[in-house]
Jmol script that loads the backbone (N, CA, C; Angstrom):
load data "model"
ATOM      1  N   LEU A   1       0.817  -1.196   0.000  1.00  0.00           N
ATOM      2  CA  LEU A   1       0.000   0.000   0.000  1.00  0.00           C
ATOM      3  C   LEU A   1       0.860   1.259   0.000  1.00  0.00           C
ATOM      4  N   GLY A   2       2.034   1.147   0.589  1.00  0.00           N
ATOM      5  CA  GLY A   2       2.944   2.286   0.557  1.00  0.00           C
ATOM      6  C   GLY A   2       3.353   2.628  -0.860  1.00  0.00           C
ATOM      7  N   LEU A   3       3.618   1.614  -1.663  1.00  0.00           N
ATOM      8  CA  LEU A   3       3.978   1.854  -3.065  1.00  0.00           C
ATOM      9  C   LEU A   3       2.798   2.435  -3.843  1.00  0.00           C
ATOM     10  N   VAL A   4       1.591   1.995  -3.518  1.00  0.00           N
ATOM     11  CA  VAL A   4       0.395   2.534  -4.173  1.00  0.00           C
ATOM     12  C   VAL A   4       0.250   4.020  -3.826  1.00  0.00           C
ATOM     13  N   PHE A   5       0.456   4.368  -2.551  1.00  0.00           N
ATOM     14  CA  PHE A   5       0.386   5.774  -2.153  1.00  0.00           C
ATOM     15  C   PHE A   5       1.402   6.598  -2.936  1.00  0.00           C
ATOM     16  N   LEU A   6       2.634   6.111  -3.025  1.00  0.00           N
ATOM     17  CA  LEU A   6       3.681   6.860  -3.738  1.00  0.00           C
ATOM     18  C   LEU A   6       3.345   7.012  -5.218  1.00  0.00           C
ATOM     19  N   ALA A   7       2.757   5.979  -5.810  1.00  0.00           N
ATOM     20  CA  ALA A   7       2.370   6.066  -7.220  1.00  0.00           C
ATOM     21  C   ALA A   7       1.271   7.123  -7.411  1.00  0.00           C
ATOM     22  N   PHE A   8       0.249   7.084  -6.556  1.00  0.00           N
ATOM     23  CA  PHE A   8      -0.828   8.074  -6.645  1.00  0.00           C
ATOM     24  C   PHE A   8      -0.301   9.485  -6.413  1.00  0.00           C
ATOM     25  N   LYS A   9       0.570   9.642  -5.431  1.00  0.00           N
ATOM     26  CA  LYS A   9       1.099  10.967  -5.111  1.00  0.00           C
ATOM     27  C   LYS A   9       1.955  11.486  -6.262  1.00  0.00           C
ATOM     28  N   SER A  10       2.716  10.621  -6.912  1.00  0.00           N
ATOM     29  CA  SER A  10       3.513  11.040  -8.072  1.00  0.00           C
ATOM     30  C   SER A  10       2.605  11.538  -9.192  1.00  0.00           C
ATOM     31  N   TYR A  11       1.529  10.805  -9.430  1.00  0.00           N
ATOM     32  CA  TYR A  11       0.563  11.215 -10.453  1.00  0.00           C
ATOM     33  C   TYR A  11      -0.068  12.554 -10.085  1.00  0.00           C
ATOM     34  N   GLU A  12      -0.476  12.697  -8.821  1.00  0.00           N
ATOM     35  CA  GLU A  12      -1.096  13.948  -8.374  1.00  0.00           C
ATOM     36  C   GLU A  12      -0.123  15.112  -8.479  1.00  0.00           C
ATOM     37  N   TYR A  13       1.110  14.910  -8.055  1.00  0.00           N
ATOM     38  CA  TYR A  13       2.103  15.979  -8.139  1.00  0.00           C
ATOM     39  C   TYR A  13       2.276  16.436  -9.583  1.00  0.00           C
ATOM     40  N   ALA A  14       2.415  15.488 -10.494  1.00  0.00           N
ATOM     41  CA  ALA A  14       2.602  15.848 -11.904  1.00  0.00           C
ATOM     42  C   ALA A  14       1.407  16.647 -12.420  1.00  0.00           C
ATOM     43  N   HIS A  15       0.204  16.218 -12.062  1.00  0.00           N
ATOM     44  CA  HIS A  15      -1.010  16.906 -12.499  1.00  0.00           C
ATOM     45  C   HIS A  15      -1.107  18.297 -11.880  1.00  0.00           C
ATOM     46  N   GLU A  16      -0.840  18.407 -10.579  1.00  0.00           N
ATOM     47  CA  GLU A  16      -0.970  19.692  -9.899  1.00  0.00           C
ATOM     48  C   GLU A  16       0.083  20.689 -10.369  1.00  0.00           C
ATOM     49  N   ILE A  17       1.316  20.240 -10.517  1.00  0.00           N
ATOM     50  CA  ILE A  17       2.371  21.136 -10.976  1.00  0.00           C
ATOM     51  C   ILE A  17       2.108  21.557 -12.420  1.00  0.00           C
ATOM     52  N   GLY A  18       1.629  20.618 -13.238  1.00  0.00           N
ATOM     53  CA  GLY A  18       1.272  20.942 -14.615  1.00  0.00           C
ATOM     54  C   GLY A  18       0.159  21.967 -14.712  1.00  0.00           C
ATOM     55  N   ALA A  19      -0.732  21.972 -13.721  1.00  0.00           N
ATOM     56  CA  ALA A  19      -1.838  22.934 -13.702  1.00  0.00           C
ATOM     57  C   ALA A  19      -1.438  24.265 -13.053  1.00  0.00           C
ATOM     58  N   GLY A  20      -0.184  24.372 -12.625  1.00  0.00           N
ATOM     59  CA  GLY A  20       0.295  25.618 -12.046  1.00  0.00           C
ATOM     60  C   GLY A  20       0.197  25.718 -10.536  1.00  0.00           C
ATOM     61  N   TYR A  21      -0.177  24.633  -9.888  1.00  0.00           N
ATOM     62  CA  TYR A  21      -0.264  24.639  -8.427  1.00  0.00           C
ATOM     63  C   TYR A  21       1.090  24.227  -7.857  1.00  0.00           C
ATOM     64  N   THR A  22       1.930  25.200  -7.643  1.00  0.00           N
ATOM     65  CA  THR A  22       3.278  24.954  -7.128  1.00  0.00           C
ATOM     66  C   THR A  22       3.368  25.462  -5.697  1.00  0.00           C
ATOM     67  N   PRO A  23       4.423  25.093  -4.983  1.00  0.00           N
ATOM     68  CA  PRO A  23       4.563  25.581  -3.606  1.00  0.00           C
ATOM     69  C   PRO A  23       4.597  27.105  -3.490  1.00  0.00           C
ATOM     70  N   LYS A  24       5.020  27.790  -4.536  1.00  0.00           N
ATOM     71  CA  LYS A  24       5.083  29.251  -4.495  1.00  0.00           C
ATOM     72  C   LYS A  24       3.723  29.914  -4.714  1.00  0.00           C
ATOM     73  N   ARG A  25       2.740  29.148  -5.152  1.00  0.00           N
ATOM     74  CA  ARG A  25       1.430  29.732  -5.487  1.00  0.00           C
ATOM     75  C   ARG A  25       0.716  30.294  -4.262  1.00  0.00           C
ATOM     76  N   SER A  26       0.729  29.538  -3.165  1.00  0.00           N
ATOM     77  CA  SER A  26       0.057  30.001  -1.948  1.00  0.00           C
ATOM     78  C   SER A  26       0.602  29.241  -0.744  1.00  0.00           C
ATOM     79  N   LEU A  27       0.219  29.708   0.420  1.00  0.00           N
ATOM     80  CA  LEU A  27       0.609  29.034   1.659  1.00  0.00           C
ATOM     81  C   LEU A  27       0.084  27.602   1.673  1.00  0.00           C
ATOM     82  N   PHE A  28      -1.154  27.428   1.234  1.00  0.00           N
ATOM     83  CA  PHE A  28      -1.736  26.084   1.212  1.00  0.00           C
ATOM     84  C   PHE A  28      -0.894  25.127   0.390  1.00  0.00           C
ATOM     85  N   TRP A  29      -0.550  25.510  -0.834  1.00  0.00           N
ATOM     86  CA  TRP A  29       0.186  24.599  -1.705  1.00  0.00           C
ATOM     87  C   TRP A  29       1.605  24.366  -1.199  1.00  0.00           C
ATOM     88  N   GLY A  30       2.212  25.380  -0.620  1.00  0.00           N
ATOM     89  CA  GLY A  30       3.525  25.184  -0.023  1.00  0.00           C
ATOM     90  C   GLY A  30       3.470  24.179   1.114  1.00  0.00           C
ATOM     91  N   PHE A  31       2.474  24.340   1.981  1.00  0.00           N
ATOM     92  CA  PHE A  31       2.300  23.426   3.105  1.00  0.00           C
ATOM     93  C   PHE A  31       1.922  22.028   2.619  1.00  0.00           C
ATOM     94  N   TYR A  32       1.069  21.960   1.622  1.00  0.00           N
ATOM     95  CA  TYR A  32       0.641  20.678   1.068  1.00  0.00           C
ATOM     96  C   TYR A  32       1.831  19.889   0.526  1.00  0.00           C
ATOM     97  N   PHE A  33       2.648  20.521  -0.303  1.00  0.00           N
ATOM     98  CA  PHE A  33       3.782  19.817  -0.879  1.00  0.00           C
ATOM     99  C   PHE A  33       4.817  19.457   0.187  1.00  0.00           C
ATOM    100  N   LEU A  34       5.018  20.323   1.166  1.00  0.00           N
ATOM    101  CA  LEU A  34       5.969  20.032   2.239  1.00  0.00           C
ATOM    102  C   LEU A  34       5.514  18.830   3.057  1.00  0.00           C
ATOM    103  N   MET A  35       4.273  18.852   3.492  1.00  0.00           N
ATOM    104  CA  MET A  35       3.789  17.778   4.369  1.00  0.00           C
ATOM    105  C   MET A  35       3.625  16.448   3.633  1.00  0.00           C
ATOM    106  N   THR A  36       3.068  16.477   2.433  1.00  0.00           N
ATOM    107  CA  THR A  36       2.919  15.212   1.706  1.00  0.00           C
ATOM    108  C   THR A  36       4.279  14.691   1.254  1.00  0.00           C
ATOM    109  N   GLY A  37       5.224  15.590   0.974  1.00  0.00           N
ATOM    110  CA  GLY A  37       6.577  15.156   0.626  1.00  0.00           C
ATOM    111  C   GLY A  37       7.281  14.504   1.803  1.00  0.00           C
ATOM    112  N   LEU A  38       7.150  15.113   2.987  1.00  0.00           N
ATOM    113  CA  LEU A  38       7.733  14.503   4.185  1.00  0.00           C
ATOM    114  C   LEU A  38       7.075  13.162   4.497  1.00  0.00           C
ATOM    115  N   HIS A  39       5.776  13.095   4.316  1.00  0.00           N
ATOM    116  CA  HIS A  39       5.068  11.823   4.522  1.00  0.00           C
ATOM    117  C   HIS A  39       5.590  10.771   3.552  1.00  0.00           C
ATOM    118  N   GLY A  40       5.810  11.171   2.290  1.00  0.00           N
ATOM    119  CA  GLY A  40       6.351  10.247   1.308  1.00  0.00           C
ATOM    120  C   GLY A  40       7.735   9.746   1.695  1.00  0.00           C
ATOM    121  N   LEU A  41       8.581  10.622   2.238  1.00  0.00           N
ATOM    122  CA  LEU A  41       9.902  10.194   2.693  1.00  0.00           C
ATOM    123  C   LEU A  41       9.802   9.192   3.842  1.00  0.00           C
ATOM    124  N   HIS A  42       8.860   9.422   4.754  1.00  0.00           N
ATOM    125  CA  HIS A  42       8.665   8.466   5.841  1.00  0.00           C
ATOM    126  C   HIS A  42       8.141   7.136   5.322  1.00  0.00           C
ATOM    127  N   ILE A  43       7.313   7.175   4.309  1.00  0.00           N
ATOM    128  CA  ILE A  43       6.817   5.932   3.726  1.00  0.00           C
ATOM    129  C   ILE A  43       7.956   5.161   3.074  1.00  0.00           C
ATOM    130  N   ILE A  44       8.819   5.855   2.355  1.00  0.00           N
ATOM    131  CA  ILE A  44       9.972   5.192   1.741  1.00  0.00           C
ATOM    132  C   ILE A  44      10.836   4.552   2.823  1.00  0.00           C
ATOM    133  N   GLY A  45      11.074   5.287   3.913  1.00  0.00           N
ATOM    134  CA  GLY A  45      11.835   4.726   5.033  1.00  0.00           C
ATOM    135  C   GLY A  45      11.161   3.498   5.616  1.00  0.00           C
ATOM    136  N   GLY A  46       9.842   3.557   5.781  1.00  0.00           N
ATOM    137  CA  GLY A  46       9.100   2.411   6.301  1.00  0.00           C
ATOM    138  C   GLY A  46       9.127   1.224   5.365  1.00  0.00           C
ATOM    139  N   LEU A  47       9.042   1.477   4.077  1.00  0.00           N
ATOM    140  CA  LEU A  47       9.099   0.380   3.106  1.00  0.00           C
ATOM    141  C   LEU A  47      10.466  -0.306   3.145  1.00  0.00           C
ATOM    142  N   VAL A  48      11.525   0.485   3.212  1.00  0.00           N
ATOM    143  CA  VAL A  48      12.878  -0.088   3.276  1.00  0.00           C
ATOM    144  C   VAL A  48      13.043  -0.881   4.569  1.00  0.00           C
ATOM    145  N   ALA A  49      12.618  -0.309   5.702  1.00  0.00           N
ATOM    146  CA  ALA A  49      12.739  -1.000   6.987  1.00  0.00           C
ATOM    147  C   ALA A  49      11.931  -2.290   6.996  1.00  0.00           C
ATOM    148  N   ASN A  50      10.719  -2.242   6.458  1.00  0.00           N
ATOM    149  CA  ASN A  50       9.896  -3.456   6.426  1.00  0.00           C
ATOM    150  C   ASN A  50      10.467  -4.503   5.484  1.00  0.00           C
ATOM    151  N   LEU A  51      11.042  -4.079   4.372  1.00  0.00           N
ATOM    152  CA  LEU A  51      11.672  -5.042   3.463  1.00  0.00           C
ATOM    153  C   LEU A  51      12.863  -5.711   4.132  1.00  0.00           C
ATOM    154  N   LEU A  52      13.709  -4.928   4.793  1.00  0.00           N
ATOM    155  CA  LEU A  52      14.854  -5.511   5.493  1.00  0.00           C
ATOM    156  C   LEU A  52      14.400  -6.428   6.626  1.00  0.00           C
ATOM    157  N   GLY A  53      13.354  -6.011   7.344  1.00  0.00           N
ATOM    158  CA  GLY A  53      12.802  -6.868   8.391  1.00  0.00           C
ATOM    159  C   GLY A  53      12.254  -8.162   7.829  1.00  0.00           C
ATOM    160  N   TYR A  54      11.535  -8.082   6.719  1.00  0.00           N
ATOM    161  CA  TYR A  54      10.979  -9.273   6.087  1.00  0.00           C
ATOM    162  C   TYR A  54      12.079 -10.249   5.674  1.00  0.00           C
ATOM    163  N   LEU A  55      13.139  -9.712   5.075  1.00  0.00           N
ATOM    164  CA  LEU A  55      14.241 -10.581   4.659  1.00  0.00           C
ATOM    165  C   LEU A  55      14.904 -11.243   5.862  1.00  0.00           C
ATOM    166  N   ALA A  56      15.039 -10.504   6.970  1.00  0.00           N
ATOM    167  CA  ALA A  56      15.615 -11.086   8.182  1.00  0.00           C
ATOM    168  C   ALA A  56      14.671 -12.121   8.789  1.00  0.00           C
ATOM    169  N   PHE A  57      13.364 -11.852   8.780  1.00  0.00           N
ATOM    170  CA  PHE A  57      12.399 -12.792   9.350  1.00  0.00           C
ATOM    171  C   PHE A  57      12.390 -14.109   8.583  1.00  0.00           C
ATOM    172  N   ARG A  58      12.539 -14.024   7.264  1.00  0.00           N
ATOM    173  CA  ARG A  58      12.556 -15.244   6.450  1.00  0.00           C
ATOM    174  C   ARG A  58      13.714 -16.148   6.820  1.00  0.00           C
ATOM    175  N   LYS A  59      14.811 -15.551   7.262  1.00  0.00           N
ATOM    176  CA  LYS A  59      15.986 -16.331   7.672  1.00  0.00           C
ATOM    177  C   LYS A  59      15.917 -16.720   9.149  1.00  0.00           C
ATOM    178  N   GLY A  60      14.856 -16.307   9.830  1.00  0.00           N
ATOM    179  CA  GLY A  60      14.686 -16.651  11.233  1.00  0.00           C
ATOM    180  C   GLY A  60      15.492 -15.771  12.178  1.00  0.00           C
ATOM    181  N   ARG A  61      15.954 -14.630  11.707  1.00  0.00           N
ATOM    182  CA  ARG A  61      16.750 -13.724  12.538  1.00  0.00           C
ATOM    183  C   ARG A  61      15.935 -12.494  12.924  1.00  0.00           C
ATOM    184  N   ASP A  62      16.325 -11.882  14.020  1.00  0.00           N
ATOM    185  CA  ASP A  62      15.773 -10.590  14.448  1.00  0.00           C
ATOM    186  C   ASP A  62      14.244 -10.578  14.528  1.00  0.00           C
ATOM    187  N   LEU A  63      13.678 -11.629  15.081  1.00  0.00           N
ATOM    188  CA  LEU A  63      12.215 -11.690  15.161  1.00  0.00           C
ATOM    189  C   LEU A  63      11.648 -10.635  16.109  1.00  0.00           C
ATOM    190  N   GLN A  64      12.466 -10.120  17.024  1.00  0.00           N
ATOM    191  CA  GLN A  64      11.993  -9.095  17.963  1.00  0.00           C
ATOM    192  C   GLN A  64      11.803  -7.745  17.280  1.00  0.00           C
ATOM    193  N   ARG A  65      12.259  -7.578  16.046  1.00  0.00           N
ATOM    194  CA  ARG A  65      12.129  -6.289  15.360  1.00  0.00           C
ATOM    195  C   ARG A  65      10.746  -6.063  14.763  1.00  0.00           C
ATOM    196  N   SER A  66       9.884  -7.037  14.794  1.00  0.00           N
ATOM    197  CA  SER A  66       8.582  -6.858  14.153  1.00  0.00           C
ATOM    198  C   SER A  66       7.743  -5.791  14.852  1.00  0.00           C
ATOM    199  N   GLU A  67       7.813  -5.708  16.168  1.00  0.00           N
ATOM    200  CA  GLU A  67       6.994  -4.726  16.879  1.00  0.00           C
ATOM    201  C   GLU A  67       7.432  -3.287  16.586  1.00  0.00           C
ATOM    202  N   PRO A  68       8.729  -2.941  16.664  1.00  0.00           N
ATOM    203  CA  PRO A  68       9.113  -1.564  16.316  1.00  0.00           C
ATOM    204  C   PRO A  68       8.782  -1.201  14.869  1.00  0.00           C
ATOM    205  N   LEU A  69       8.873  -2.157  13.959  1.00  0.00           N
ATOM    206  CA  LEU A  69       8.508  -1.875  12.563  1.00  0.00           C
ATOM    207  C   LEU A  69       7.029  -1.544  12.451  1.00  0.00           C
ATOM    208  N   GLY A  70       6.200  -2.276  13.157  1.00  0.00           N
ATOM    209  CA  GLY A  70       4.768  -2.003  13.145  1.00  0.00           C
ATOM    210  C   GLY A  70       4.438  -0.663  13.780  1.00  0.00           C
ATOM    211  N   ILE A  71       5.116  -0.334  14.880  1.00  0.00           N
ATOM    212  CA  ILE A  71       4.896   0.949  15.542  1.00  0.00           C
ATOM    213  C   ILE A  71       5.281   2.093  14.611  1.00  0.00           C
ATOM    214  N   TYR A  72       6.431   1.961  13.939  1.00  0.00           N
ATOM    215  CA  TYR A  72       6.859   3.004  13.007  1.00  0.00           C
ATOM    216  C   TYR A  72       5.838   3.183  11.893  1.00  0.00           C
ATOM    217  N   TRP A  73       5.386   2.082  11.315  1.00  0.00           N
ATOM    218  CA  TRP A  73       4.443   2.161  10.201  1.00  0.00           C
ATOM    219  C   TRP A  73       3.151   2.841  10.641  1.00  0.00           C
ATOM    220  N   HIS A  74       2.663   2.533  11.826  1.00  0.00           N
ATOM    221  CA  HIS A  74       1.430   3.161  12.301  1.00  0.00           C
ATOM    222  C   HIS A  74       1.653   4.620  12.682  1.00  0.00           C
ATOM    223  N   PHE A  75       2.872   4.970  13.112  1.00  0.00           N
ATOM    224  CA  PHE A  75       3.185   6.371  13.356  1.00  0.00           C
ATOM    225  C   PHE A  75       2.995   7.180  12.077  1.00  0.00           C
ATOM    226  N   VAL A  76       3.468   6.636  10.960  1.00  0.00           N
ATOM    227  CA  VAL A  76       3.336   7.316   9.672  1.00  0.00           C
ATOM    228  C   VAL A  76       1.852   7.527   9.350  1.00  0.00           C
ATOM    229  N   ASP A  77       1.007   6.554   9.697  1.00  0.00           N
ATOM    230  CA  ASP A  77      -0.441   6.693   9.464  1.00  0.00           C
ATOM    231  C   ASP A  77      -1.067   7.738  10.381  1.00  0.00           C
ATOM    232  N   VAL A  78      -0.666   7.735  11.652  1.00  0.00           N
ATOM    233  CA  VAL A  78      -1.277   8.635  12.636  1.00  0.00           C
ATOM    234  C   VAL A  78      -0.970  10.091  12.323  1.00  0.00           C
ATOM    235  N   VAL A  79       0.155  10.345  11.686  1.00  0.00           N
ATOM    236  CA  VAL A  79       0.511  11.724  11.338  1.00  0.00           C
ATOM    237  C   VAL A  79      -0.618  12.380  10.546  1.00  0.00           C
ATOM    238  N   TRP A  80      -1.314  11.609   9.716  1.00  0.00           N
ATOM    239  CA  TRP A  80      -2.381  12.192   8.892  1.00  0.00           C
ATOM    240  C   TRP A  80      -3.557  12.680   9.710  1.00  0.00           C
ATOM    241  N   ILE A  81      -3.738  12.142  10.907  1.00  0.00           N
ATOM    242  CA  ILE A  81      -4.812  12.640  11.771  1.00  0.00           C
ATOM    243  C   ILE A  81      -4.587  14.118  12.077  1.00  0.00           C
ATOM    244  N   TYR A  82      -3.323  14.522  12.156  1.00  0.00           N
ATOM    245  CA  TYR A  82      -2.988  15.917  12.427  1.00  0.00           C
ATOM    246  C   TYR A  82      -2.844  16.729  11.146  1.00  0.00           C
ATOM    247  N   LEU A  83      -2.414  16.093  10.078  1.00  0.00           N
ATOM    248  CA  LEU A  83      -2.198  16.836   8.835  1.00  0.00           C
ATOM    249  C   LEU A  83      -3.491  17.279   8.175  1.00  0.00           C
ATOM    250  N   PHE A  84      -4.510  16.446   8.176  1.00  0.00           N
ATOM    251  CA  PHE A  84      -5.759  16.830   7.513  1.00  0.00           C
ATOM    252  C   PHE A  84      -6.334  18.124   8.087  1.00  0.00           C
ATOM    253  N   PRO A  85      -6.449  18.268   9.413  1.00  0.00           N
ATOM    254  CA  PRO A  85      -6.962  19.550   9.919  1.00  0.00           C
ATOM    255  C   PRO A  85      -6.033  20.726   9.601  1.00  0.00           C
ATOM    256  N   LEU A  86      -4.720  20.502   9.635  1.00  0.00           N
ATOM    257  CA  LEU A  86      -3.795  21.589   9.331  1.00  0.00           C
ATOM    258  C   LEU A  86      -3.907  22.026   7.878  1.00  0.00           C
ATOM    259  N   LEU A  87      -4.068  21.064   6.974  1.00  0.00           N
ATOM    260  CA  LEU A  87      -4.244  21.413   5.573  1.00  0.00           C
ATOM    261  C   LEU A  87      -5.560  22.167   5.374  1.00  0.00           C
ATOM    262  N   TYR A  88      -6.577  21.781   6.125  1.00  0.00           N
ATOM    263  CA  TYR A  88      -7.862  22.485   6.029  1.00  0.00           C
ATOM    264  C   TYR A  88      -7.722  23.934   6.518  1.00  0.00           C
ATOM    265  N   LEU A  89      -6.998  24.112   7.622  1.00  0.00           N
ATOM    266  CA  LEU A  89      -6.825  25.453   8.178  1.00  0.00           C
ATOM    267  C   LEU A  89      -5.974  26.330   7.266  1.00  0.00           C
ATOM    268  N   ALA A  90      -5.035  25.736   6.542  1.00  0.00           N
ATOM    269  CA  ALA A  90      -4.159  26.505   5.664  1.00  0.00           C
ATOM    270  C   ALA A  90      -4.852  26.930   4.364  1.00  0.00           C
ATOM    271  N   SER A  91      -5.969  26.279   4.043  1.00  0.00           N
ATOM    272  CA  SER A  91      -6.628  26.603   2.764  1.00  0.00           C
ATOM    273  C   SER A  91      -7.500  27.835   2.848  1.00  0.00           C
TER     274      SER A  91
END
end "model"
wireframe off; spacefill off
backbone 0.3
color backbone group
């Protein structure tokens, strides 16, 4: 699902920038690109961490790492609970 989010966000970015909605256009768009970009970076980090964890789990190593990986992934999700109202207030 992380890869699906990144694919959708790439498509949206291309469409929005093509339509002239750039970070310089307004406070909203600047905040939107900053926050969704940071979220995308955290998703990439989570995908890499989960892939490395998965490869280690398959070999039977580092089984205790599953809980921190899950906590990190859910942290990335919980951030949106705060971002949606902030994006609304910035618009």
